[in-house]
FINUGU-757781 format. One record per residue (C-alpha): residue number from 1; x, y, z; residue in three letters. Coordinates in pm, whole numbers, plus 50000, padded with zeros to 5 digits. Layout:
! residues N
(sedo NUM,(X,Y,Z),Ala)
...
//
This chain:
! residues 144
(sedo 1,(49850,46657,51122),Unk)
(sedo 2,(50043,46813,50854),Unk)
(sedo 3,(49832,47025,50577),Unk)
(sedo 4,(49986,47088,50279),Unk)
(sedo 5,(49901,47395,50096),Unk)
(sedo 6,(49988,47472,49779),Unk)
(sedo 7,(50221,47759,49663),Unk)
(sedo 8,(49948,47905,49409),Unk)
(sedo 9,(49715,47897,49727),Unk)
(sedo 10,(49930,48047,49960),Unk)
(sedo 11,(50038,48309,49739),Unk)
(sedo 12,(49628,48378,49682),Unk)
(sedo 13,(49596,48390,50064),Unk)
(sedo 14,(49848,48625,50098),Unk)
(sedo 15,(49706,48864,49852),Unk)
(sedo 16,(49370,48811,49988),Unk)
(sedo 17,(49514,48933,50312),Unk)
(sedo 18,(49672,49254,50187),Unk)
(sedo 19,(49328,49310,50032),Unk)
(sedo 20,(49103,49258,50312),Unk)
(sedo 21,(49334,49335,50645),Unk)
(sedo 22,(49635,49490,50613),Unk)
(sedo 23,(49978,49398,50495),Unk)
(sedo 24,(50121,49334,50815),Unk)
(sedo 25,(49894,49069,50894),Unk)
(sedo 26,(49982,48911,50606),Unk)
(sedo 27,(50341,48924,50666),Unk)
(sedo 28,(50259,48793,51023),Unk)
(sedo 29,(50076,48538,50859),Unk)
(sedo 30,(50319,48346,50637),Unk)
(sedo 31,(50602,48400,50976),Unk)
(sedo 32,(50742,48677,50864),Unk)
(sedo 33,(50937,48923,50617),Unk)
(sedo 34,(51161,48695,50451),Unk)
(sedo 35,(50864,48432,50412),Unk)
(sedo 36,(50671,48706,50286),Unk)
(sedo 37,(50889,48783,49996),Unk)
(sedo 38,(50973,48440,49944),Unk)
(sedo 39,(50629,48331,49860),Unk)
(sedo 40,(50565,48677,49677),Unk)
(sedo 41,(50867,48703,49514),Unk)
(sedo 42,(50955,49015,49605),Unk)
(sedo 43,(51329,49173,49560),Unk)
(sedo 44,(51342,49528,49565),Unk)
(sedo 45,(51105,49791,49677),Unk)
(sedo 46,(50924,49795,49346),Unk)
(sedo 47,(50821,49452,49391),Unk)
(sedo 48,(50660,49532,49709),Unk)
(sedo 49,(50458,49854,49577),Unk)
(sedo 50,(50362,49606,49266),Unk)
(sedo 51,(50106,49468,49511),Unk)
(sedo 52,(49887,49755,49492),Unk)
(sedo 53,(49880,49810,49146),Unk)
(sedo 54,(49521,49695,49078),Unk)
(sedo 55,(49373,49925,49388),Unk)
(sedo 56,(49022,50070,49306),Unk)
(sedo 57,(49054,50424,49238),Unk)
(sedo 58,(48722,50645,49366),Unk)
(sedo 59,(48639,50995,49390),Unk)
(sedo 60,(48575,51086,49742),Unk)
(sedo 61,(48234,51172,49819),Unk)
(sedo 62,(48290,51473,50085),Unk)
(sedo 63,(48607,51585,49966),Unk)
(sedo 64,(48559,51720,49607),Unk)
(sedo 65,(48971,51710,49510),Unk)
(sedo 66,(49045,51426,49687),Unk)
(sedo 67,(49065,51077,49498),Unk)
(sedo 68,(49098,50780,49701),Unk)
(sedo 69,(49284,50465,49617),Unk)
(sedo 70,(49139,50128,49828),Unk)
(sedo 71,(49082,49758,49819),Unk)
(sedo 72,(48776,49803,50053),Unk)
(sedo 73,(48566,50130,50142),Unk)
(sedo 74,(48645,50207,50485),Unk)
(sedo 75,(49011,50146,50435),Unk)
(sedo 76,(49211,50371,50193),Unk)
(sedo 77,(49562,50299,50107),Unk)
(sedo 78,(49662,50671,49942),Unk)
(sedo 79,(49457,50976,49863),Unk)
(sedo 80,(49572,51212,49641),Unk)
(sedo 81,(49478,51600,49685),Unk)
(sedo 82,(49449,51714,49316),Unk)
(sedo 83,(49480,52076,49457),Unk)
(sedo 84,(49825,52027,49655),Unk)
(sedo 85,(49956,51726,49391),Unk)
(sedo 86,(50056,51564,49723),Unk)
(sedo 87,(49960,51138,49721),Unk)
(sedo 88,(49939,51082,50103),Unk)
(sedo 89,(50045,50709,50140),Unk)
(sedo 90,(49910,50500,50425),Unk)
(sedo 91,(50169,50445,50715),Unk)
(sedo 92,(50043,50144,50847),Unk)
(sedo 93,(50019,49937,50512),Unk)
(sedo 94,(50297,50110,50276),Unk)
(sedo 95,(50549,50311,50401),Unk)
(sedo 96,(50648,50166,50728),Unk)
(sedo 97,(50731,49839,50532),Unk)
(sedo 98,(50954,50036,50329),Unk)
(sedo 99,(51104,50203,50610),Unk)
(sedo 100,(51180,49847,50834),Unk)
(sedo 101,(51227,49609,50613),Unk)
(sedo 102,(51379,49788,50310),Unk)
(sedo 103,(51603,50049,50533),Unk)
(sedo 104,(51493,50289,50300),Unk)
(sedo 105,(51457,50687,50416),Unk)
(sedo 106,(51164,50922,50381),Unk)
(sedo 107,(51391,51081,50064),Unk)
(sedo 108,(51426,50735,49883),Unk)
(sedo 109,(51044,50634,49949),Unk)
(sedo 110,(50916,50915,49821),Unk)
(sedo 111,(51129,50886,49488),Unk)
(sedo 112,(51058,50551,49471),Unk)
(sedo 113,(50675,50587,49549),Unk)
(sedo 114,(50661,50891,49299),Unk)
(sedo 115,(50806,50617,49006),Unk)
(sedo 116,(50540,50363,49092),Unk)
(sedo 117,(50280,50653,49097),Unk)
(sedo 118,(50361,50751,48755),Unk)
(sedo 119,(50397,50411,48582),Unk)
(sedo 120,(50119,50210,48768),Unk)
(sedo 121,(49870,50502,48793),Unk)
(sedo 122,(50028,50776,48534),Unk)
(sedo 123,(50019,51054,48874),Unk)
(sedo 124,(50321,51254,48696),Unk)
(sedo 125,(50505,51508,48907),Unk)
(sedo 126,(50326,51420,49285),Unk)
(sedo 127,(50541,51450,49558),Unk)
(sedo 128,(50437,51163,49846),Unk)
(sedo 129,(50421,51153,50241),Unk)
(sedo 130,(50308,50932,50462),Unk)
(sedo 131,(49984,50954,50703),Unk)
(sedo 132,(50160,51058,51032),Unk)
(sedo 133,(49893,51342,51038),Unk)
(sedo 134,(49579,51252,51247),Unk)
(sedo 135,(49344,51428,51017),Unk)
(sedo 136,(49478,51211,50720),Unk)
(sedo 137,(49476,50915,50951),Unk)
(sedo 138,(49110,50972,51017),Unk)
(sedo 139,(49054,50982,50646),Unk)
(sedo 140,(49231,50649,50565),Unk)
(sedo 141,(49018,50491,50767),Unk)
(sedo 142,(48684,50672,50618),Unk)
(sedo 143,(48334,50496,50535),Unk)
(sedo 144,(48341,50736,50246),Unk)
//
């Protein structure tokens, strides 16, 4: 039996997966990176980052100097540390995609993400890094 899915339904489903599960699951669901890009009309790293333009911005309840960016509680995609002026970006959901699928180096990713954060979230003069540190990885999946 063949099931027909409209382009809008597929687009909505993939975006919902990104919001509710994780980016890699959405990529796998549609059959890989090329199809993912085709469905979501992604042609550049900035197009990919714009998938995350509508994150909820929440004040951390435990770390008063942290602002959390997420779609759902318990899965922070970014943490902005207002003391260090650094934004820690989820390695699994965002950073690794920029490395693997776009073949970007860390310095280029820092430049692109800094530009995107300035345009979308009005965060200017920040530095960006991925969440390799175990304490940050724990906070990315915090229930707070």
